[in-house]
N, C-alpha and C positions, 0 to 999 in steps of 0.2 A: 511541742514536746520537750520535756526536760531530759538532759543527758547527765547520768550520774557523774559527778566530779566536773562537769562542765559548767557553763554560765547559762545553759537553758537554749542557746541557739546553735549548739553543735561545736562551738569554738572551745578550745581548752582554756582554762583560766589563765590570766596573765601572770608572768613570773615577777618577783620582787626585783627592784631596780639593781640591787647589788648581787644578784644571782650569777653564779658562774658554773660551768659544767664541771663535773669532777675531773681531777687531773688524769691524764693518761697514764696507765700503768707502764712500768718499764718493759722493754722487750724481753721475751723469754730466752732468747738466744742473741748473743752478739759474736763478732769475730775476734779472736785473740790477736793482740797487737804483736805478740812475740812470734807465734808459730803459724798463724792463720787458721788454727783450729776453731771449733765451736765452743764458746763459753756458755754455760748454763746458769740461769738465775738461781741463787741458793735460797731465796726467801720469798714468802707469800704473805698475803694480808687478808684480814677479815674484810668482807665487803662494805662494812660500815666504818672501816678505818684505813683508807688507802694511803699510800706514801705521799709525803708532802714535800714541796721544795726544801732542800737542805737535808733531807734524810739520805742516809747512805744505803746503797744496795750492793750485795756482793755477788760475784760470778766466779765459777771455777771452769777452766779449760779442760776439756775431756782429752786432749792431746798431751799438753806439757804439764798439766795440773796446777799452772799458775792461777792465783787468786787476783781478781780485779774489784776494787772497791770503787763505785761510781756514785757521785752526789747527783740526786734527783735535782734537774735544773728548774729554775723558775720559768714558767711558759713565756713570760714577757721578756726574758732574756735571750730566748732562742732566736 
């Protein structure tokens, strides 16, 4: 029996050799370094255009109102 999208034996098709999972999205909340409050992510992305390593994301603390700009790391550097 054939499976739609599969190879016919129930297994999913193999992925290209250079395939990588999509990058993890930055956390919605981080802890403020200055006051210990909660910093909220100020940006969002279209599903087909996630942030990439080197992009800058901004957070704002709800307590002290400080803004934090964080560079999205390369996963291989973590």
